[in-house]
C-alpha positions as CSV (number, residue, x, y, z in Angstrom):
1,X,-7.3,-3.0,-2.5
2,X,-7.3,0.5,-1.0
3,X,-7.1,3.5,-3.3
4,X,-6.4,7.0,-1.9
5,X,-7.6,10.0,-4.0
6,X,-6.9,13.7,-3.5
7,X,-10.1,15.4,-4.4
8,X,-9.7,17.8,-7.3
9,X,-9.9,21.6,-7.0
10,X,-10.7,24.4,-9.4
11,X,-6.9,24.6,-10.2
12,X,-6.0,20.9,-10.5
13,X,-7.7,17.5,-11.2
14,X,-8.2,14.6,-8.8
15,X,-5.2,12.4,-8.3
16,X,-4.4,9.0,-7.1
17,X,-1.9,9.5,-4.2
18,X,-1.6,6.1,-2.7
19,X,-2.5,2.5,-3.1
20,X,-2.5,-0.6,-0.9
21,X,-2.9,-4.1,-2.3
22,X,-2.7,-7.4,-0.5
23,X,-4.1,-10.9,-0.6
24,X,-2.9,-11.8,2.9
25,X,-5.2,-9.7,5.2
26,X,-8.7,-10.8,6.2
27,X,-11.6,-8.2,6.0
28,X,-11.8,-7.6,9.7
29,X,-8.1,-6.8,10.3
30,X,-8.1,-4.8,7.1
31,X,-9.9,-2.1,9.1
32,X,-6.8,-1.3,11.1
33,X,-4.9,-0.6,7.8
34,X,-7.8,1.5,6.6
35,X,-7.8,3.5,9.8
36,X,-4.0,4.1,9.6
37,X,-4.3,5.4,6.0
38,X,-7.3,7.5,6.8
39,X,-5.6,9.1,9.8
40,X,-2.4,9.8,7.7
41,X,-4.2,11.5,4.8
42,X,-6.1,14.2,6.8
43,X,-7.4,17.3,5.1
44,X,-6.5,21.0,5.7
45,X,-9.0,21.1,8.6
46,X,-7.3,18.1,10.2
47,X,-10.2,15.8,9.5
48,X,-9.5,12.2,8.8
49,X,-10.0,11.1,5.2
50,X,-13.5,10.0,4.2
51,X,-13.6,6.2,3.7
52,X,-16.0,4.5,1.3
53,X,-15.8,0.7,1.8
54,X,-17.6,-1.6,-0.5
55,X,-20.2,-3.2,1.8
56,X,-21.0,-6.1,-0.6
57,X,-20.1,-9.5,0.9
58,X,-17.1,-9.4,3.3
59,X,-16.8,-5.6,3.3
60,X,-19.3,-5.4,6.1
61,X,-16.7,-7.0,8.4
62,X,-14.3,-4.1,7.6
63,X,-17.0,-1.5,8.2
64,X,-18.1,-3.1,11.4
65,X,-14.6,-3.2,12.9
66,X,-13.8,0.3,11.7
67,X,-17.0,1.8,13.0
68,X,-17.7,0.0,16.3
69,X,-14.2,-1.0,17.5
70,X,-12.0,1.7,16.1
71,X,-14.6,4.5,16.2
72,X,-13.7,5.9,12.8
73,X,-16.1,8.8,12.2
74,X,-15.7,9.9,8.6
75,X,-17.3,7.0,6.7
76,X,-19.3,7.4,3.5
77,X,-23.1,7.1,4.0
78,X,-24.9,5.4,1.2
79,X,-27.0,7.7,-0.9
80,X,-30.1,7.1,-3.0
81,X,-29.4,8.9,-6.3
82,X,-33.0,8.7,-7.6
83,X,-34.8,10.2,-4.6
84,X,-36.6,13.4,-5.4
85,X,-36.6,14.9,-1.9
86,X,-33.0,15.9,-1.0
87,X,-33.7,15.4,2.7
88,X,-34.3,11.7,2.2
89,X,-31.3,11.1,0.0
90,X,-29.1,9.6,2.7
91,X,-29.7,6.1,4.1
92,X,-28.6,4.9,7.5
93,X,-26.1,2.4,6.0
94,X,-22.3,2.9,6.0
95,X,-20.2,2.1,2.9
96,X,-20.7,1.8,-0.8
97,X,-23.1,-0.8,-2.3
98,X,-22.2,-2.1,-5.7
99,X,-25.4,-3.2,-7.3
100,X,-26.7,-3.7,-10.9
101,X,-28.0,-0.1,-10.6
102,X,-24.9,1.6,-9.1
103,X,-22.3,-0.3,-11.1
104,X,-23.0,1.4,-14.5
105,X,-22.8,4.8,-12.9
106,X,-19.5,4.2,-11.1
107,X,-17.9,2.6,-14.2
108,X,-19.1,5.3,-16.5
109,X,-17.8,8.1,-14.2
110,X,-14.4,6.3,-13.9
111,X,-14.0,6.0,-17.7
112,X,-15.0,9.6,-18.2
113,X,-12.5,10.8,-15.6
114,X,-9.7,8.8,-17.1
115,X,-10.2,9.6,-20.8
116,X,-11.4,13.3,-20.7
117,X,-8.5,15.7,-21.1
118,X,-8.4,19.3,-20.2
119,X,-7.9,21.2,-23.5
120,X,-5.4,23.6,-22.0
121,X,-3.4,21.5,-19.5
122,X,-3.8,18.2,-21.4
123,X,-4.3,16.5,-18.0
124,X,-7.1,13.9,-17.5
125,X,-9.8,14.6,-14.9
126,X,-8.3,11.8,-12.8
127,X,-4.5,11.3,-12.7
128,X,-3.3,7.8,-11.9
129,X,0.2,6.5,-11.1
130,X,0.1,2.8,-10.0
131,X,1.5,0.2,-12.4
132,X,-0.7,-2.4,-10.7
133,X,-3.8,-0.3,-11.5
134,X,-2.7,0.3,-15.0
135,X,-2.2,-3.4,-15.6
136,X,-5.7,-4.1,-14.3
137,X,-7.2,-1.4,-16.5
138,X,-5.6,-3.1,-19.6
139,X,-7.5,-6.3,-18.7
140,X,-10.8,-4.5,-17.8
141,X,-12.8,-5.6,-20.9
142,X,-16.2,-5.9,-22.3
143,X,-17.7,-7.0,-25.6
144,X,-21.0,-5.4,-24.7
145,X,-22.1,-2.4,-22.7
146,X,-19.6,-0.4,-20.7
147,X,-21.1,-1.3,-17.4
148,X,-20.6,-5.0,-18.1
149,X,-16.8,-4.5,-18.2
150,X,-14.8,-6.8,-15.9
151,X,-11.4,-8.4,-15.5
152,X,-10.4,-10.8,-18.2
153,X,-10.1,-14.5,-17.3
154,X,-7.2,-15.0,-14.9
155,X,-6.9,-11.3,-14.2
156,X,-8.1,-9.0,-11.4
157,X,-10.1,-5.8,-11.2
158,X,-10.0,-5.1,-7.4
159,X,-7.9,-1.9,-7.9
160,X,-10.2,-0.7,-10.7
161,X,-13.3,-1.2,-8.7
162,X,-11.8,0.5,-5.6
163,X,-10.7,3.4,-7.8
164,X,-14.2,3.6,-9.3
165,X,-15.8,3.8,-5.8
166,X,-13.2,6.4,-4.7
167,X,-13.8,8.5,-7.8
168,X,-17.6,8.6,-7.7
169,X,-17.5,9.4,-3.9
170,X,-15.0,12.2,-4.6
171,X,-17.3,13.5,-7.3
172,X,-20.1,13.6,-4.8
173,X,-17.8,15.6,-2.4
174,X,-17.3,18.1,-5.2
175,X,-21.0,18.8,-5.2
176,X,-21.9,16.6,-8.2
177,X,-25.5,17.9,-8.2
178,X,-24.1,21.4,-9.2
179,X,-22.0,22.3,-12.2
180,X,-19.3,19.5,-12.2
181,X,-15.9,20.7,-10.9
182,X,-14.2,19.4,-14.1
183,X,-16.4,21.7,-16.2
184,X,-15.7,24.7,-14.0
185,X,-12.0,23.9,-14.2
186,X,-12.0,23.7,-18.0
187,X,-14.0,26.9,-18.2
188,X,-11.4,28.7,-16.0
189,X,-8.5,27.4,-18.2
190,X,-10.2,28.6,-21.3
191,X,-10.9,32.0,-19.9
192,X,-7.3,32.3,-18.7
193,X,-6.0,31.4,-22.1
194,X,-8.2,34.0,-23.7
195,X,-7.0,36.7,-21.3
196,X,-3.4,35.8,-22.1
197,X,-4.1,35.9,-25.8
198,X,-5.8,39.3,-25.4
199,X,-2.9,40.7,-23.3
200,X,-0.4,39.6,-26.0
201,X,-2.3,41.1,-28.9
202,X,-0.9,44.3,-30.3
203,X,-4.4,45.6,-31.1
204,X,-5.7,48.2,-28.6
205,X,-9.4,48.8,-28.8
206,X,-11.1,52.1,-28.3
207,X,-13.8,50.9,-25.9
208,X,-15.5,54.2,-25.7
209,X,-16.3,54.4,-29.5
210,X,-16.4,50.7,-30.4
C-alpha cells in the first residue's frame, strides 16, 4: 500500500491525494512504482516527494532498490524522538521503523488527525477520500489501549498503517517540535472569525477615550 499526502499549510489541512494498493507486486519491483509516484508528486521547488518506506521485514528490499539502483534521493531518514541533543536526532538508516515504541505514537497521531475538527471550517486535520482506506479504518479495532489497535480477523490494515506513517512524517515536516501547524491554523481561523464579527458590528468604539 502506498499513500500520498499533501502536507498541510496554514490555510488548509493535510489531505490524502492518491493511493496505490496491490497484492501482485514483490517488494523489490515495488520500488519502481514508488519512484514513479514520487517523481509525479513534486513540490513547488520541483523536488521529488519525500518517501517514507516501512523498513520492517520486506520493506528493506524496496528501500535498497529505490536507493542504490534508482538513486532516489528524498527518502525519510529515521529519527530518534527521545534524544536530547538535536544534532544526534537523525540516524544513518533510511525508512520508517515500526516498533513497540514508535507504533503508539504513529497510531495516536493518526487518530488525532482524523477526529479533530477545525471549529471554523469543520474540516479534520487530515482529509481522506479512499473507500478502501475507509473500509480498513472501520475494521481497525482494539479492546484495550489505542496503540494495540489492528485489523479485525480476516481484514487488512495495510492502508491504515501506510497512512499513519505518511501522517507522522508529514507532521515532522511541519516542524512538529514547534507549535503544531494544526494549532496555528485553528488560531488563524478563530482570529479571522473575530475580525469579521467586529467588522459587522454596528458599535464603533472611541478608542481615544475608552
